[in-house]
Phi, psi and omega in degrees: 000132181287167181299317183290330177293323177296317178297317181299318181298319178296319180295318183291337180269358182286167183294327182297312182291323177299315178298320180299316181297320179294320179294331182294334177058231184253038176307134180297123181301135174074011181297317169065010186279351182234340186268004168233156179218147179292133180246101185295339181283349184244015177301139185261161176220078189276343187099358180289328181264165187274329186205102183282336184295334183269000178282130180224153176301142181244147185301328185271352194264357179052043179110344179295139175257134183216166168217147172219152178300125181298342179265009180299133177239087186302329183290351177282354184241125177237006178226152181225136174247116176267103183295163177301128183284132179255168182232129179221084188267130176277155176301143182295143177286328180274120184298339180270355183285155178291131184255359180232149178228135179300129179304328178296319178297319180299316180295318178300317183290316179293321176297319180298314181295316179301313181294324179295319178294314179299315181298319182287326184271335188302323181297337184247342183220146175290137179273116183268154176253000175204158181285157179170183179301139179078004181253130172258130185256125177259117176251130187226138172236131169277123188245355178203124176219118178229121179286157173292134175277090190302319183298322179289325179295317179295313182299318180298327180292327185273348179288133177305133181066013180299325180303311183297315182295315182292318185300329182260359187289329182298305182298320182298330182259006179086008177266171176300149180303137177088356180269160176226164186298337187259005181278161185295151179227142176220126178239144179215152171234137186231138176234131179253126181235155173287131184290342180264312185263345185068012177294142178284123181262327182196158175217146181215161172208158177195154171226124182250140175240145180290152176237111180288328181238060181283136180229136173263176182285330182259157188298314183293320178295322179300316181297315183293312183289325176297314182297315182291321177296320180294314181297320181293338183290356178252015178227135191300316189245013182298320182292325176298315180295323175299318179297318179298316178298319180297312180297317181300315181291317181298315181290323178296319179293322179292318176303316181297317180299315182292328182268355178072034177242172182294128180285156177293153179292152179290000000 
């Protein structure tokens, strides 16, 4: 066992983490709707989308920026094709950040995101295997992926008064509250096209950062999101998966609203 693994084991067996797990109760695994937050300072411009200037924050998106064709008629589409997710990662801004990702990890992550979207959309729309009339095509690029630096997260937890310093570091640095420099990041750009004409119907982008000390407005929510954010800070790709789950649910609910059908459960 490595030194940092030994430290991690001690931290995980400590009273703080035990209390966090108890407070989490029966939180749905992987829901991810509170332990990541949109970071407007890290929005990407990879070239995957046609016009970034027209992207604006939308009321339903919790920080997601979108544009859609004003003539869009969502009820004309009853099938969805989730295209193979591509990856277009920019060099990290932080010189100390990891600049390489294991190809196996990339496949696991893209498969996970694809499956999350299919699962969220399937109850309201038929999943198509090819483009055509009545099919809306979702094209997605992952544009930023940074794993959590687990060793730094563990070390920060064990430093005296580390909780106080970490909990406030996000806001002080212009990041979402509860985030720290070493937590995971996931960025995506999405393009929606007509399956018959290939016309662009909508475009969106977002970059989510993990929150180790996420807090909601109500007491029970605070306990659950804090516990899940804390637990995720000890796994390299948990925050990316949380972001994928969050995006899948938000887009599925938005599709349902536009099409006038029952939205998926939270």
